[in-house]
N, C-alpha and C positions, 0 to 999 in steps of 0.2 A: 207444797210441791214435792214430789218424790225425788229421791236422789238421782234417778236416771232421766228425769224430765228435762228436755232441752228448753233453755230459756230464750226468750225473744230479744233480750237486751243485747246490744252489740258493744256496749261500753266495757273496755278492759278493766279488770280490777286494778287498783292502784298498787304500785310496787312496794312502797314503804309508808309508814305513818307520816302524815303531813308535818307533824311537829315531834320533837324528841319526847319519848315516853318517860313518865316517872318510873322509878325502879320497880315498884310493885306492878305497874302496868306492863313493863317490859318482861317481868317474870311471867305474868299471865299469858302474854303473847307467845313467849318461848314455850310455855307449857302446852298451849293449844297446838302449836306447830309440831312439837314432839309427839303429842298424842295422835295427831293426824297422820304423821309419818308412820307410826306404829300400826295404826288401823288400816291405812291404805296398803300397807305391805301384805295384808291378808286378802285384798280384793278391792274392787272399785265402789261397791255399794255401801258406802259408809254414811249414815245420817248425821246431821249436825249435832243432834242431842247426844249422840254417842261420843263424839269428839269432845264435847264439853264435859261429859261425865268422866271420861278417861283423864282429861286435863285437870279435873278437880275445880272447875270454875262454873259459876252459874250461867244460865242462858243469857242473861243481860250482858254479862262480861264477854261471853263468847261473841255475841252479835255486835257488841261495841267495837271489837277488834276486826271481825270478819263478818260482813253482812250476809254472806252466803257461802256455799261450798266452793264455787269457782274462785272466790277470793283466797281461800285457803290453798287450793291447788296451785294458783298462780304464785303465791308466796313461797311454797315449797319448791316449785320448779325454778324460780328465780334464785333461790338460795344455792341450788346446785350449779347453775351456770355462773354465778358469782364466785363460787369456789374454784371452778375450772379457770376462770379468768385470773384468779389469784395465783393458781398453780402455774399458769403460763407466764405471768409476770415474774414469778420467783425462779423460773427455769432458765433465766437468761444465761447463766454460766454452765448449763447442762450441755453435754454433747448431743443429746437427742431430745430436744424439747417437745417435738411433735409426738414422740412415743409416750412421753409423760402425759400429754394432753389427751391423747387417744385413750390411754389407760384410765384417766379420770373420767372421760366421756363414757367409757364402757361401764365403769362403776356407777355413774349417774343413771345409766339405763337400767341397771340391775335394781336400783332403788326406786325409780319412777316408772317402771314398765307399765304398770296399771294406770298410773296417772296420765300417761301419754294417750291412753284410750279416751280418758275424760276430756283431755285437751282437744282431741280430734272430733269428738262427738258434740261438744257444747259450743254453739255458735258464739256465745259470749267470750269464749276463751281463744277464738281464732287469732286475735291480735297478739295474745301471749305466745301462742305457738309460733307465729311469724317472728316475734321478737327473739325467742330462744334460738330459732334456726339462724337468724341474722347474726346474733352475738356469737354463736358457736362457729359459724363460718368465718367471722372476723378473727377469732382466736386461732383457728386452724390456719388461716392465711398467714398470720404473723409468725406462728411457730414453724410453719412449713418453710418459710424463707430462711429461718436460721438453720433448720435441719438440712435443707438443700445446700446451703453454703458450706456446711461441714461435710458434704458428700455422703450423708447417711440415707437419703431418700432418692429414688430414681428421678431423673430429670423430667420425665413425662408426667409425673404425678402433680395434680393441683388440689386445691382445697375442696373442690367438689368431689373429687375422688375420695378424700378422707371422710366427707359427709356420707358418702356411699358406704364406706367401711362401717360407720356407726349404724347405719340403717341395717346392714347385714348382721351386725352384732345384735341389734334389737330383734331382728327376725329369728335369731337363734334362741331367743328367750320365750317365744310363743309356745304355750302349752307346758312350760316348765313352772312348777308350782312353788317350790321352796326357794328362799333367798340363797341358800348355800348352793343349790343346783343351778340357779341362775348365774351366780358368780362364777362357777366352774365353766358353764357353757359360754359365758361372755369372754372369759380369759382365753379359752381355747379358740373361739372364733376370731378374737383379736390377734392371737398368735399366728394363726393361719394367714390372716390378711396381711400382717406385717411381713410375712415371708415373701409376699409378692410385691410389696411396696418398697421395701428397703433394699439398698445395695448390700453387698456382702459385709461391708463394714458396719452397717447399721442393723443387720438382721439379728433378731434374738436367737439364742441357742435353741436347738431343737429339743423337744421333750423326749425323754427316753421311751422306746416302744413299750406298750403295755403287754 
């Protein structure tokens, strides 16, 4: 099956290995995901054999960890949302937790912009996309409560508005080819959005005119 072929399966790839991995197996799995992240940064059409070659593992090892490309995409995207959840949990003492989470969300979009296209196009990954949206919304709801209590975000803003901000950031990345350019575009889009979401106390300082 070619990389762009839609699969008829609707079963979502599993989130993590069913049992703890041996150290060598864990290293192989990490190497596979690292290779996949690097390759997907250059575009969506990455074949499985190229991921295995970049990771330095044989095809049997590759498919033992990940039976297909959707499973790799699911693992990478779940890693990002888990990182955002960890940032939100650690931001309890921050004055502006929602700003930290939105910044992490924008960084995630820079990294997985092309993968989101795969998530949208592959019916097998629809449950993963729904899961990521649900988990991101839950994180935003929690952090928004803390930021609103501190008077940093406008009273009329809700978590769905913050999801819209992330969609706007992702839209700013369309047609931007390099990671550095995407990072700059995402940072600027988020800065402009925060200018409308935050009160004067929470608004980030304006960038100097160019």
